[in-house]
C-alpha positions as CSV (number, residue, x, y, z in Angstrom):
1,M,24.2,13.1,7.2
2,A,23.4,12.6,3.5
3,R,20.0,11.4,2.5
4,T,19.7,7.9,1.3
5,K,18.6,7.2,-2.3
6,S,15.4,5.8,-1.0
7,G,14.7,8.8,1.3
8,T,15.3,11.2,-1.6
9,G,13.0,9.2,-3.8
10,K,10.2,9.2,-1.2
11,T,10.5,13.0,-0.7
12,R,10.0,13.5,-4.5
13,L,7.1,11.0,-4.5
14,V,5.3,12.9,-1.8
15,K,5.4,16.1,-3.9
16,Q,4.2,14.1,-7.0
17,L,1.2,12.7,-5.1
18,W,0.2,16.2,-4.0
19,D,0.7,17.6,-7.5
20,L,-1.5,14.9,-8.9
21,G,-4.3,15.8,-6.6
22,V,-4.7,12.4,-5.0
23,F,-5.7,14.0,-1.7
24,Q,-9.3,15.2,-1.4
25,F,-11.1,16.7,1.5
26,G,-14.8,16.6,2.5
27,N,-16.9,13.8,3.9
28,F,-16.2,10.4,2.3
29,N,-17.7,7.0,2.6
30,V,-15.6,4.8,0.4
31,G,-15.4,1.0,0.9
32,R,-14.6,0.3,4.5
33,T,-13.7,3.9,5.3
34,Q,-16.7,5.8,6.7
35,N,-17.2,9.5,7.4
36,S,-13.6,10.3,6.6
37,P,-12.6,14.0,6.1
38,V,-9.8,12.9,3.8
39,Y,-9.9,10.6,0.7
40,V,-6.8,9.3,-1.1
41,N,-7.3,8.5,-4.8
42,L,-4.1,6.7,-5.8
43,R,-5.7,5.4,-9.0
44,L,-4.9,8.8,-10.5
45,L,-1.3,7.4,-10.8
46,V,-2.4,5.5,-14.0
47,S,-2.7,8.8,-15.8
48,S,0.9,9.9,-14.9
49,P,3.3,7.3,-16.4
50,A,6.3,9.2,-14.9
51,S,4.9,9.2,-11.4
52,L,3.8,5.5,-11.7
53,Q,7.3,4.6,-12.8
54,H,8.8,6.5,-9.9
55,V,6.5,4.7,-7.5
56,A,7.8,1.4,-8.9
57,R,11.4,2.5,-8.4
58,V,10.8,3.5,-4.8
59,I,9.1,0.2,-4.0
60,K,12.0,-1.6,-5.7
61,E,14.6,0.3,-3.7
62,E,12.6,-0.3,-0.4
63,S,12.5,-4.0,-1.0
64,E,16.1,-4.2,-2.0
65,T,17.2,-2.3,1.1
66,R,15.1,-4.5,3.4
67,L,16.4,-7.7,1.8
68,T,20.0,-6.7,2.6
69,M,19.4,-5.7,6.2
70,L,21.3,-7.7,8.8
71,H,18.1,-8.2,10.9
72,Q,15.7,-9.6,8.3
73,R,13.0,-7.0,7.4
74,M,11.6,-8.8,4.4
75,D,11.6,-12.4,3.2
76,P,13.0,-13.2,-0.3
77,F,10.3,-13.6,-2.9
78,S,10.1,-14.9,-6.5
79,R,6.6,-13.5,-7.4
80,C,4.6,-10.4,-6.8
81,A,0.8,-10.1,-6.6
82,G,-1.3,-7.0,-6.8
83,V,-4.4,-6.7,-4.7
84,P,-7.5,-6.2,-7.0
85,F,-8.1,-3.6,-8.1
86,G,-6.1,-0.8,-6.6
87,G,-2.8,-2.7,-6.3
88,L,-2.8,-4.1,-9.9
89,H,-1.2,-1.1,-11.6
90,L,1.4,-0.8,-8.9
91,A,2.3,-4.5,-9.0
92,T,2.5,-4.3,-12.8
93,A,4.9,-1.3,-12.7
94,F,7.0,-2.9,-9.9
95,S,7.2,-6.2,-11.9
96,L,8.6,-4.3,-14.9
97,A,11.0,-2.3,-12.8
98,A,12.3,-5.2,-10.7
99,K,11.9,-7.9,-13.3
100,V,9.9,-10.0,-10.9
101,P,7.1,-12.2,-12.4
102,M,3.6,-11.1,-11.4
103,I,0.4,-13.0,-10.6
104,Y,-3.0,-11.8,-9.6
105,L,-6.5,-13.0,-8.6
106,H,-9.2,-13.0,-11.3
107,P,-12.9,-13.4,-10.4
108,V,-14.5,-16.4,-12.1
109,K,-17.4,-15.4,-14.3
110,D,-19.9,-17.7,-12.6
111,G,-19.2,-16.0,-9.3
112,S,-17.7,-19.1,-7.6
113,G,-14.5,-17.4,-6.6
114,N,-11.2,-16.4,-8.0
115,I,-8.5,-18.0,-10.1
116,I,-4.8,-17.0,-10.1
117,E,-3.6,-15.6,-13.4
118,G,0.0,-16.0,-14.3
119,T,2.5,-18.8,-13.8
120,Y,3.7,-20.1,-10.4
121,V,4.8,-23.1,-8.5
122,P,3.3,-24.1,-5.1
123,G,5.9,-23.2,-2.4
124,Q,7.0,-20.0,-4.0
125,T,7.0,-16.8,-1.9
126,V,4.9,-13.9,-3.1
127,L,5.2,-10.2,-2.2
128,V,1.7,-8.7,-2.1
129,I,1.4,-5.1,-3.3
130,D,-1.4,-2.7,-2.8
131,D,-1.9,1.1,-3.2
132,L,-3.7,1.9,0.0
133,V,-4.4,0.1,3.3
134,T,-7.0,0.9,5.9
135,G,-7.8,-2.1,8.1
136,G,-6.0,-4.7,6.0
137,T,-9.0,-6.8,5.0
138,S,-8.2,-6.8,1.2
139,I,-4.6,-7.9,1.8
140,I,-5.7,-10.6,4.2
141,E,-8.2,-12.0,1.8
142,T,-5.7,-11.9,-1.1
143,A,-3.1,-13.6,1.0
144,A,-5.5,-16.3,2.1
145,Q,-6.4,-17.2,-1.5
146,L,-2.7,-17.3,-2.5
147,R,-1.9,-19.5,0.5
148,D,-4.8,-21.8,-0.4
149,A,-3.0,-22.4,-3.7
150,G,0.1,-23.4,-1.9
151,L,2.0,-20.1,-2.1
152,T,3.7,-18.4,0.8
153,V,2.9,-14.8,1.8
154,R,5.0,-13.1,4.5
155,D,5.2,-9.5,3.4
156,A,2.9,-6.9,1.9
157,I,4.1,-3.5,0.6
158,V,1.6,-0.6,0.3
159,L,2.1,2.9,-1.1
160,V,0.0,4.6,1.6
161,D,-1.0,3.4,5.0
162,R,-4.0,5.2,6.5
163,M,-2.7,4.0,10.0
164,Q,-6.0,2.5,11.1
165,G,-4.9,-0.8,12.5
166,A,-3.8,-2.7,9.4
167,K,-0.2,-3.3,10.6
168,E,-1.4,-5.0,13.8
169,R,-4.2,-7.0,12.0
170,L,-1.8,-8.3,9.3
171,R,0.7,-9.3,11.9
172,Q,-1.9,-11.6,13.5
173,H,-2.2,-13.2,10.1
174,G,1.5,-13.7,9.7
175,I,2.0,-10.8,7.3
176,R,4.6,-8.0,7.7
177,L,3.2,-4.7,6.5
178,I,5.7,-2.4,4.8
179,P,4.3,1.1,4.1
180,I,6.2,3.4,1.8
181,L,4.3,6.4,3.1
182,E,1.9,7.1,6.0
183,L,-1.1,9.3,5.7
184,E,-0.5,11.5,8.7
185,M,3.0,12.3,7.4
186,L,1.6,13.2,4.0
187,L,-0.9,15.5,5.6
188,N,1.9,17.2,7.7
189,W,3.9,17.7,4.5
190,G,0.8,19.2,2.7
191,M,0.1,21.6,5.6
192,A,3.8,22.7,5.8
193,N,4.1,23.2,2.1
194,G,0.9,25.2,1.4
195,K,-1.1,22.3,-0.2
196,I,-3.7,22.5,2.5
197,A,-5.1,26.0,2.8
198,D,-7.4,25.5,5.7
199,E,-5.8,24.5,9.0
200,G,-9.2,23.4,10.3
201,V,-9.3,20.8,7.4
202,Y,-5.9,19.6,8.3
203,R,-6.7,19.3,12.0
204,A,-10.0,17.5,11.4
205,S,-8.2,15.0,9.1
206,V,-5.4,14.3,11.6
207,D,-7.8,14.0,14.5
208,Y,-9.9,11.6,12.5
209,L,-6.9,9.4,11.7
210,R,-5.8,9.3,15.4
211,R,-9.3,8.4,16.6
212,A,-9.6,5.7,14.0
213,A,-6.3,4.2,15.0
214,A,-7.3,4.2,18.7
215,D,-10.6,2.5,17.8
216,A,-8.8,-0.1,15.8
217,R,-6.4,-0.9,18.6
218,E,-9.3,-1.4,21.0
219,Q,-10.9,-3.9,18.6
220,L,-7.9,-6.1,18.4
221,P,-8.2,-9.3,20.3
């Protein structure tokens, strides 16, 4: 069976991410991710215009495919919104590729909250975009503020899902999570293609992800 255009694009994207060096190994405490043996720095994409453009095309193709599925896999939208700050460059690139107007949350200088930059009309549906998701808190918080402004949020696309309970948490908040790539698959590809030299590092990373996913499931109400 021939590969789909989207599938071919994702395969190329996986290689691009490894070539950019977005995957780092050690002991990381970043944001809500603690004692992780693997760190994913997707902000490196801003230094590779070709890769960022390719990400935007893959997200565009994924959304177009889902919108045409018989059994609805995504709701139609008229705005996109990047999650500050990691999702802003992806949302900007997607907006340009798909010609979908973008909005985003901007902190108020006095620290009283956020305002929404860009034009919108209450009632419009917004596709939320982020680069990486762990537990889903940032997406949930962004969606809540957009909803407070009268906008509708039903779907969130992320480039990489760390597979640590975000999909289930977002579902409880009425948000469908659509990951382009999942971290364990990316690690499997890296190991199979010689990007990870030490099998012990690979195994420690996969074991960590699986433990974190199990812990997240136990914490769900």
